[in-house]
C-alpha positions in Angstrom: 0.1 0.1 0.1 1.2 3.6 -0.8 1.1 5.5 2.6 -0.4 8.8 1.5 0.2 11.9 3.8 -2.3 12.6 6.2 -3.2 16.2 6.0 -4.1 16.4 9.9 -1.0 14.4 11.5 -1.2 10.9 12.7 -3.5 10.9 15.6 -6.7 8.9 15.7 -10.1 9.7 14.6 -11.8 10.7 17.7 -13.4 14.1 17.4 -11.8 15.4 20.4 -8.3 14.6 18.9 -9.2 15.5 15.2 -11.4 18.3 15.8 -10.5 19.9 12.7 -12.1 17.3 11.0 -15.7 18.3 12.6 -16.0 21.8 12.3 -19.7 22.1 12.5 -20.0 25.8 12.5 -18.2 25.5 9.0 -21.2 24.3 7.1 -24.1 25.3 8.7 -25.3 27.2 5.6 -25.3 24.1 3.4 -28.5 21.8 3.3 -28.7 18.6 5.3 -27.9 16.3 2.5 -24.8 18.2 1.1 -23.6 18.2 4.8 -23.5 14.4 5.0 -20.3 12.6 4.6 -20.5 8.9 3.8 -17.7 6.4 3.4 -18.4 3.1 1.7 -15.7 0.7 2.8 -14.9 -2.4 0.5 -12.2 -4.8 1.3 -10.1 -5.8 -1.8 -10.4 -9.4 -2.8 -10.7 -10.0 1.0 -10.2 -13.7 1.2 -7.2 -13.6 -1.0 -6.0 -10.6 1.2 -6.4 -12.5 4.3 -4.2 -15.6 2.9 -1.5 -13.0 2.0 -1.6 -11.7 5.6 -0.5 -14.9 7.2 1.5 -16.0 4.0 3.4 -12.8 2.8 5.3 -14.9 0.2 2.1 -15.0 -1.9 2.3 -11.3 -2.4 1.9 -10.6 -6.4 0.8 -14.0 -7.4 -2.3 -15.1 -8.8 -4.5 -16.5 -5.9 -7.7 -18.4 -6.2 -9.6 -19.2 -2.8 -12.3 -21.8 -3.3 -13.1 -25.7 -3.3 -13.1 -28.6 -5.6 -9.7 -28.2 -7.0 -8.1 -31.1 -5.5 -7.6 -34.3 -7.8 -10.6 -36.3 -7.9 -12.9 -33.4 -7.1 -15.6 -32.5 -10.0 -17.6 -29.9 -8.0 -16.5 -26.6 -6.7 -16.7 -22.9 -7.2 -14.3 -19.8 -7.0 -14.9 -18.0 -3.6 -12.4 -15.0 -4.5 -9.7 -14.4 -7.0 -6.9 -11.9 -6.6 -6.4 -9.3 -9.2 -3.5 -11.1 -10.6 -5.9 -14.3 -11.1 -8.5 -12.0 -12.5 -6.1 -11.0 -15.4 -6.5 -14.6 -16.5 -10.1 -14.5 -16.6 -10.9 -16.2 -13.0 -13.9 -14.6 -11.4 -15.9 -14.8 -8.3 -18.5 -17.7 -8.3 -17.2 -19.3 -11.3 -17.0 -23.3 -11.5 -13.9 -24.3 -10.4 -13.2 -26.5 -13.7 -13.4 -23.3 -15.6 -10.9 -21.5 -13.2 -8.6 -24.2 -13.6 -8.6 -24.1 -17.4 -8.0 -20.4 -17.3 -5.3 -20.7 -14.6 -3.6 -24.1 -13.9 -2.8 -24.8 -10.4 0.7 -24.2 -9.5 1.1 -27.4 -7.8 0.6 -29.1 -11.2 3.3 -27.2 -13.0 6.7 -29.1 -13.3 9.5 -27.7 -15.4 10.7 -30.7 -16.5 7.4 -32.2 -17.9 6.8 -30.2 -21.3 3.0 -31.1 -21.1 2.9 -29.6 -17.5 1.5 -26.0 -17.1 3.9 -23.0 -17.5 4.8 -21.8 -13.8 4.5 -18.4 -14.9 0.9 -19.0 -15.9 -0.3 -21.1 -12.9 -1.8 -19.8 -9.7 -2.1 -20.8 -6.1 -5.3 -22.7 -5.2 -6.2 -22.2 -1.5 -9.0 -23.8 0.6 -11.5 -21.5 2.2 -10.8 -20.7 5.9 -13.8 -18.8 7.0 -12.7 -18.8 10.6 -9.6 -17.0 9.9 -11.4 -14.7 7.5 -13.9 -13.7 10.1 -11.3 -13.1 12.6 -9.4 -10.6 10.2 -12.8 -9.0 9.6 -13.5 -8.5 13.2 -10.2 -6.4 13.3 -11.5 -4.3 10.3 -14.7 -3.7 11.8 -13.0 -2.8 15.1 -11.3 0.0 13.4 -14.7 1.0 11.5 -16.7 1.2 14.8 -13.9 3.3 16.4 -13.9 5.6 13.3 -17.7 6.1 12.9 -20.9 6.7 15.1 -23.1 5.4 12.6 -21.9 1.9 10.8 -24.0 -0.2 8.6 -22.1 -3.6 8.1 -23.4 -5.3 4.7 -21.3 -8.4 4.8 -17.9 -9.6 5.8 -15.9 -7.5 3.3 -18.3 -4.3 2.9 -19.8 -1.3 5.2 -21.1 1.9 5.1 -20.0 4.6 7.6 -21.7 7.9 8.3 -18.9 10.3 9.8 -20.8 13.7 9.4 -20.0 14.2 12.9 -16.5 13.3 12.8 -15.3 15.2 9.5 -16.7 17.5 6.8 -16.5 18.8 3.2 -14.5 22.0 4.2 -11.2 22.5 2.2 -8.0 21.3 3.9 -5.8 23.1 1.6 -3.8 22.0 -1.5 -5.0 19.8 -4.4 -6.8 16.6 -3.9 -4.7 13.4 -4.4 -7.7 11.0 -4.4 -9.3 9.6 -7.5 -12.6 11.3 -8.6 -13.9 14.7 -9.5 -12.4 16.3 -6.4 -9.9 19.3 -7.1 -9.5 20.4 -3.6 -8.3 18.7 -0.6 -11.0 18.4 1.9 -11.1 17.4 5.6 -13.4 14.1 4.4 -10.7 13.0 2.2 -8.0 13.5 5.2 -10.2 11.4 7.2 -11.0 8.7 4.7 -7.0 8.2 4.2 -6.8 7.7 8.1 -9.5 5.1 8.0 -7.8 3.3 5.3 -4.2 3.5 6.9 -5.7 2.1 10.0 -7.2 -0.6 8.5 -4.1 -1.8 6.7 -2.1 -1.1 10.0 -4.3 -2.8 12.5 -6.0 -5.5 10.4 -3.2 -6.1 7.8 -5.5 -6.1 4.8 -6.2 -3.4 1.9 -9.5 -1.6 1.5 -11.1 0.7 -1.1 -13.0 3.8 0.0 -15.7 5.7 -1.6 -16.5 9.1 -0.1 -19.8 11.0 -1.1 -22.8 12.7 0.3 -24.8 9.8 0.1 -24.7 5.7 0.3 -25.3 4.9 -3.5 -22.8 7.3 -4.7 -20.1 6.2 -2.2 -20.8 2.7 -3.3 -20.2 3.5 -6.8 -17.1 5.3 -5.9 -15.5 2.5 -3.8 -15.5 0.4 -6.9 -14.2 3.2 -9.2 -10.4 2.9 -8.2 -9.6 -0.6 -7.1 -7.6 -2.0 -5.8 -6.6 0.1 -2.5 -8.2 3.1 -4.0 -9.8 6.3 -2.6 -12.2 8.1 -4.8 -13.8 11.5 -3.4 -17.0 12.8 -4.9 -18.0 16.1 -3.2 -21.6 17.6 -3.3 -22.3 19.4 -6.3 -20.0 16.8 -8.2 -22.2 13.8 -7.9 -24.3 13.8 -11.2 -21.3 14.9 -13.4 -19.2 12.0 -11.7 -22.0 9.2 -12.4 -22.9 10.7 -16.0 -20.4 8.9 -18.1 -20.5 5.6 -16.4 -22.1 2.4 -17.8 -25.4 1.6 -16.2 -23.9 -1.5 -14.8 -22.0 0.8 -12.3 -24.9 2.1 -10.7 -25.7 0.4 -7.4 -28.4 -1.8 -8.1 -28.3 -2.5 -11.6 -27.6 -6.2 -12.5 -26.9 -8.0 -15.8 -30.8 -8.3 -16.1 -31.7 -4.7 -15.5 -28.7 -3.7 -17.7 -30.2 -5.3 -20.7 -33.5 -4.1 -20.1 -32.3 -0.5 -20.1 -30.2 -1.0 -23.0 -33.2 -2.2 -25.0 -34.5 1.3 -24.0 -31.6 3.0 -25.4 -30.0 3.7 -22.1 -26.3 2.8 -22.0 -24.8 5.3 -19.2 -25.9 6.7 -16.0 -26.4 10.3 -17.8 -28.7 8.3 -20.2 -30.8 7.1 -17.0 -30.7 10.4 -15.3 -32.1 11.9 -18.6 -34.8 9.1 -19.0 -38.8 9.4 -18.6 -39.2 8.3 -15.0 -42.7 7.0 -15.9 -41.3 4.9 -18.7 -38.7 3.3 -16.3 -41.6 2.8 -13.9 -43.5 1.0 -16.6 -40.5 -1.3 -17.5 -38.9 -1.6 -14.0 -41.4 -0.7 -11.5 -40.7 1.2 -8.4 -37.2 -0.1 -9.0 -36.9 1.8 -12.1 -37.8 5.1 -10.5 -35.2 4.5 -7.5 -32.6 3.8 -10.2 -33.5 7.2 -12.0 -33.0 9.0 -8.7 -29.7 7.3 -7.8 -28.3 8.2 -11.5 -29.2 11.7 -10.8 -27.1 11.4 -7.5 -30.3 11.6 -5.6 -30.3 9.2 -2.3 -31.7 10.1 1.0 -31.5 6.8 2.7 -29.7 7.2 6.1 -26.9 5.0 7.1 -28.5 2.8 9.8 -27.3 -0.4 11.9 -28.5 -3.8 10.8 -29.6 -4.7 14.5 -28.8 -5.0 18.3 -25.4 -6.4 18.8 -25.0 -10.0 19.4 -21.9 -9.6 21.4 -19.7 -7.1 23.3 -16.0 -7.4 23.4 -12.8 -5.6 24.2 -9.2 -6.7 22.8 -5.8 -5.3 23.4 -2.6 -6.0 21.5 0.7 -6.9 23.4 4.5 -7.1 22.5 4.4 -11.2 22.7 4.7 -12.1 26.2 4.5 -15.1 28.4 4.3 -12.9 31.4 1.5 -14.5 33.5 0.8 -11.2 35.7 0.7 -9.0 32.6 -1.5 -11.2 31.0 -3.8 -11.5 33.9 -3.8 -7.7 34.4 -4.8 -7.3 30.8 -7.7 -9.7 30.9 -8.7 -8.1 34.2 -9.0 -4.6 32.5 -10.6 -5.8 29.7 -13.3 -7.7 31.5 -14.1 -4.6 33.5 -14.7 -2.5 30.5 -16.8 -5.1 28.8 -19.0 -5.7 31.8 -19.4 -2.0 32.3 -20.5 -1.4 28.8 -23.0 -4.4 29.0 -24.3 -2.7 32.4 -24.7 0.8 30.4 -26.6 -0.9 27.5 -29.0 -2.5 30.1 -28.3 -6.0 28.6 -27.7 -9.2 30.5 -25.3 -12.1 28.8 -25.2 -15.9 28.9 -21.7 -16.6 27.7 -18.1 -15.2 28.8 -15.3 -16.1 26.6 -11.6 -15.0 25.9 -9.3 -14.8 22.8 -5.7 -15.5 23.0 -3.6 -14.9 19.7 -0.3 -16.4 19.8 2.5 -15.4 17.2 2.2 -14.9 14.4 -1.3 -15.2 14.1 -2.7 -18.5 15.7 -6.2 -17.5 17.0 -7.3 -19.6 20.0 -11.0 -18.6 21.6 -12.5 -20.2 24.7 -16.1 -19.6 26.2 -18.0 -20.9 29.1 -21.9 -20.7 28.8 -23.9 -19.7 32.1 -27.0 -21.4 33.6 -28.9 -18.1 32.7 -28.4 -14.2 31.8 -26.3 -12.4 34.2 -25.1 -8.7 34.9 -22.1 -9.7 37.0 -18.5 -7.8 36.6 -17.0 -10.0 39.2 -18.3 -13.1 37.4 -17.0 -11.8 33.7 -13.3 -11.6 35.5 -13.4 -14.6 37.2 -14.6 -16.7 34.3 -12.1 -14.9 31.9 -9.1 -15.4 34.1 -10.1 -19.1 34.5 -10.2 -19.5 30.7 -6.8 -17.6 30.5 -5.3 -20.4 32.8 -5.3 -22.7 29.7 -2.7 -20.4 28.2 -0.4 -19.8 31.3 2.8 -21.1 29.4 1.9 -19.5 26.2 3.4 -16.4 24.4 0.4 -14.1 23.3 0.3 -11.1 21.1 -3.4 -10.1 21.6 -5.9 -10.7 24.5 -9.6 -10.1 24.3 -12.8 -10.7 26.4 -16.3 -10.9 25.2 -19.8 -11.4 26.5 -22.2 -12.9 24.1 -25.7 -14.3 23.7 -27.0 -10.9 24.8 -30.5 -10.5 26.4 -31.7 -6.8 26.3 -35.2 -7.7 27.7 -35.9 -6.5 31.3 -35.1 -9.0 33.9 -34.9 -9.4 37.4 -32.0 -11.7 37.1 -28.7 -9.8 37.6 -26.4 -12.1 39.3 -25.7 -15.8 39.5 -23.9 -16.0 42.9 -23.9 -19.8 42.9 -22.2 -20.0 39.7 -19.0 -22.1 40.2 -16.5 -19.8 38.2 -13.9 -22.4 38.3 -15.9 -25.2 37.0 -14.5 -27.1 34.2 -15.9 -28.7 30.9 -18.5 -27.3 28.8 -17.6 -24.7 26.4 -14.4 -23.9 28.4 -12.7 -27.1 27.4 -9.7 -26.2 25.5 -9.7 -27.5 21.7 -6.5 -29.4 21.2 -6.4 -28.4 17.5 -5.9 -24.7 18.8 -7.1 -23.3 15.3 -10.9 -23.6 15.8 -12.9 -22.3 18.6 -15.7 -23.5 20.9 -18.6 -21.5 19.4 -18.9 -19.5 16.3 -16.6 -16.3 16.3 -18.9 -13.2 16.0 -17.1 -10.7 18.3 -15.9 -7.4 17.2 -12.5 -6.2 18.3 -10.8 -3.2 19.5 -7.4 -3.1 17.6 -4.6 -2.0 20.1 -7.2 -1.2 22.9 -9.6 1.5 21.5 -13.1 2.0 22.9 -15.5 -1.0 23.3 -16.8 -2.2 20.1 -20.1 -3.9 19.5 -20.6 -6.5 16.7 -23.8 -6.4 14.8 -24.1 -9.5 13.0 -24.4 -9.3 9.1 -28.1 -9.4 7.8 -29.1 -9.5 4.2 -30.1 -5.7 3.2 -33.6 -5.5 1.6 -33.2 -2.1 0.1 -35.7 -1.1 -2.4 -36.9 -4.4 -2.9 -33.4 -5.9 -3.7 -31.7 -8.4 -1.5 -28.0 -7.4 -1.5 -24.9 -8.9 0.1 -21.1 -9.6 -0.6 -21.9 -10.9 -4.1 -24.1 -7.8 -5.1 -27.8 -7.9 -6.0 -28.9 -11.6 -5.6 -32.1 -10.9 -7.5 -30.7 -9.0 -10.3 -27.5 -10.8 -10.6 -25.2 -7.6 -9.8 -21.9 -8.9 -9.3 -19.8 -7.5 -6.3 -15.9 -7.1 -6.3 -15.8 -9.5 -3.2 -16.2 -13.2 -3.0 -18.9 -15.8 -3.5 -21.3 -16.0 -0.7 -20.3 -18.8 1.8 -23.0 -18.7 4.1 -23.9 -15.8 6.7 -21.4 -13.9 8.6 -22.6 -14.0 12.2 
């Protein structure tokens, strides 16, 4: 990743430390829509990026993550393909047999066999490791939650952020170095660079970010300069930015809709913006009118969270250490923060867990289920410390504490004084494989010890009658830049 100059220094993204990003008085004369600053963050070939995180030697190589490529297997699909693999024509959701025809597997290359594939025209085929990808995603989401007060998580590798209260469209001085129509560097551009650089620094994977006054334009912008892109579309530049793009680039237009529009003589977003909305309504129903508005840069949807958190967690990175007292002190502090936040939220919890990451990136999670929902900070600490005992002799580089199976209903059950925090068995038993956890990962994390974060499980979005997710619009066949869907990320 090219590290860009941060116009406001290297501090974190909180409003009190980056006050210049949030000068609310400076834009009181603008209308509410042009005041809004929306980021769309889209991870670049996320599964492939995760594989490169733990195997840096794969940098620059064509990577295909999927299933069904082993000898004797006949059915499988591509989950994601790196940009190097895409240069050979490999795409997400493609049958693995077709991918292997386009890009032979490197393992089958033999320089001494004249009939074997050329190693220079072969790729790395890797199995899907969804647990690992979720772990990296939780680090990404921790950064996003720390950088935005309002976050909508669309999928494992995609999210919208409303950062209107963190930054602004005010000029920051100098020319813009982002892609897109922006000529002057703005505070919003600087803050977007800050978010991108934090994701790469704290999660280790690249992201593309689109910055615009509304959700649909931000989505288009994040796709416009991949990979590792930053595209800024200021208010007043939205419709001109969209006008020359093919209709397929408009959020919500898939192959079927694209063909329907082409039959109407509509090839670009500019054509769509100039079309008769009533005719579009006749052909495509309410969806046609909505696409007409999006092509004109009109989108008043608010960025809204997808639901109540499924868990509350806190993590802290350490210099790799086996020091028992330091580990226990860290877990005590994390447990106290998690329990405090749960009490502030008015929620009870039924499961208490920890995470211990051993160098270089061996993730271990342990959890213990309780007999009933509780609000008991002392219990959180004692259970977390008890689970930590399983890692007494291990070096760790990160520790985390989580409470899950949250209950937001009113309840008189606040403690379980009779619960034996030291009891063994159940979900607390250590998994000897050390790379699988005892319950599904769903915790958000806090990077290097930022504020507590809440994990909101991904849910399909039903915007304007279309179900969207990591592969785009499933009803219209719109393809996303990410990977094929491999199940809910929750």
